[in-house]
C-alpha angles and dihedrals in degrees: 000000000000126000095225148011111293132174106219113218107245096196134029093252089066094056111120098199136087105306092189095057114129096197129036131194104204111205090012096179110194093356100246095136093047092051094045092049091047091054094047099039106037093167092061124080111224130189127192117208118205130165099197109093099212093045090050090051089051091052091050091049092049091050093048091050093049091049090051093047094044108033113207093018131100091029088126093062129083140161131217130192103232142101 
């Protein structure tokens, strides 16, 4: 079901994402909801969780592009490759 080898974290301490996130989109797909929430709720930290490697890479690229296009914005959003 996954497009690559992935070691699933078996306990919360092994999670590699933003541990201080207040909102999570589990199975975030292409990250649209995460990015929209980040833009509309800048005081909330939001993490998108996606297991598919290529989709996660796309989310990271989208976030990087938005941060370059809108300096100082989208700093409250992040993505993690996990399930």
